[in-house]
N, C-alpha and C positions, 0 to 999 in steps of 0.2 A: 504494500500500500504506500502511495506517495506521501510525502510530508504534508502537502497541501490537503490531501484527502483526510489524513489523520487529524489535522487542525480543524477542518470543516466538521468532521464527525464529532469532535470534542466540543465544538460550539453549538451543535444541533440540540434541539429540545430532547430531554430524556424521557418524558412521559407525554404521550399523545392521546388525543380523544378521537376515537373511531366511530364511524357510522357504518352499519352493515346492512346491505340489501341482498337477500337471497331470492333469486329470480327462478321461480318454478310454477308454471301454470297448474300442473297436476296437484302439487301439494297445496297451493293456494286454494284451489277449488275444494279440496277435501276439508280444509279448515273452515271454509264458508259453509260447508254442510255440517259442521260441528264435529267432524271426525278428527281423531288424533293423528298427527303426522310425525314421522321421524325426520329430523333434519341433521344428519350426521355431519355434513359439511359446515353448516352454521354453528353447530356445537363445537366443532374442531376449530373454527376461526375464533370463536369466543375464548376457548381454552388457550390457544396460542397467545392471544392478546393479554388475557389476564395473567398468564404465567410470565409474560414479559413486563408486567407492571403498567400496562396501558389501560385506559378507561374506555368503556363501551358506552357511547352516548345513546345509541339505539340499535336495535336489530329488527328488521322488518322482512316479512315474507311477502313478496309481490309476484303477480303473474308476469308472463312475457307480454307486456302491454306497453306500447310506446308512450301513451299518455301518462300512465302511472310511473313509469321509469323517469320520464321528464319531470314529473311533479316531485319525485324524490330528489333528483339532481338539483332542482331549483331550491328546495328546502335546505339541502346540504350547503349550497352556495351561499344562501342567506344566513346560515348559522355562524355567528361570530366566533364561537368557541370550538368549532369542529375543525380538526386537523386533517383527517384522512377519511376517504369514502371507499368502501370495497363493495363491488357488485360481484356476486358469485352465482354463476349459472347464466344460461342464455347466450353462451359464446360459441356454440357449435355451428354446424353448417346447414341445419334444417331451416326451412323458411320461417319458423317461429322463433328462431334464435336471433334476437334483435338488440341485445344489450349493447354490444360494441357500436353498432350503427346509431343507436340512440344516444349513447354517452359521448361519443367522439366529437360531435359538433360543439359541445359545451367546453371542451378542453382548449385552453389557450396554447399549450405546448404538449406535444406527444413525446413520450420517451420510448422510441422504437426498440432500444436495447432490452427493455423488459420482456417484450414478447419474443424477441430473438433468442435471448438467453433461456427463457422458459422453454421454448421449443427445443433448444439444444439439450437442456437437462432432460426434457421429456423423451427425446430420441434415445438417450442413454438408458432410459427405463423401459420404454414401450416400443422402440424401433420406429419403423417408417410411419406408423399410425400417428406420430407426432405432427405430421403435416396437417392433420385435421384440427390441431389445437390452436385455438385463437385466444390470445390474451393481450391486453394493452395496459399501459399506464400513461398518465399525463398529469398536468397540473392546471388548476384554474382558481383564481382568486386566493392564492396562497395555500391552497389545499392540494393534497395528493389524491389522485383517483386511480383505482385499480379495477380492471374488469378481468376476472379469472374464471376458468372452468369450474363447474360445480362438483366435480368428482372429488371424493375425499383425498385421493392420491395427488390430484392437481393442487388442492388447497394446501396439503402438507408441503409439497414441493415449493409452491409460491411463498408460503410464509417462512419456512425454514431457510430457504436459499436466497430469497430476494426481498420480500416485503419487510420482514423484521430487521434484517441487516441494513437496509438502505432507506427506509421511509423517513426517519428523522432527518437524514442528510438531504433528502428530496425536499421536505418541508422547509428546512432552513433556507435552501436556495430559492424556493418558490416565493418566499416572503421577502426576498431582497429587492 
C-alpha cells in the first residue's frame, strides 16, 4: 500500500452509517401476504457491518421496481447523516433485474474498478459464470453507493474483499 493511501485511510471516518436495500420481488410479495421470508443475504450484510463496528440506519426489502428503487435513492441522498447505501439483488441479466440501471443515473462518479475486481475475484471462485455478475459502485452527494448481487457468496465476497476494506476511504474522498 502506498504512503498516500495509508495516510488517506488513516484520515477516513472509522464508523459509518449504512442504509441497506434488499431488492427481491418474490420475497417482497411474500411479506405483503404476511408470510415469513428468509433473507440470508440481508442478514449477512447486517452481520458484517455490525461486526465491523458500523451502524445500520435502515434495512428495507423492496421489489425490483424502478419507482420504489428511485424513491429509496432519493431518500438516501436527502439523509444528512447517511454515509453508505448498499443495494443487494436485482443485478442479474433477467429483464426484471433493474437495480444497476436505476441507480446508475443518480451517481455523480462511477468506480469501475469495483465491478472489475469483483468479477475477477468471482472468476476465481465460480469460473466463467463470473461474466454474468454485475456489480457497480459510485458516489453521489458525499455518499458511497454499492449495487451487488444478492447471493450470499457474492455478499460475502463484496464485503470481505472490497466494501469493508475501502468504503471509509471512498467516503473520505467523496466528501472532499
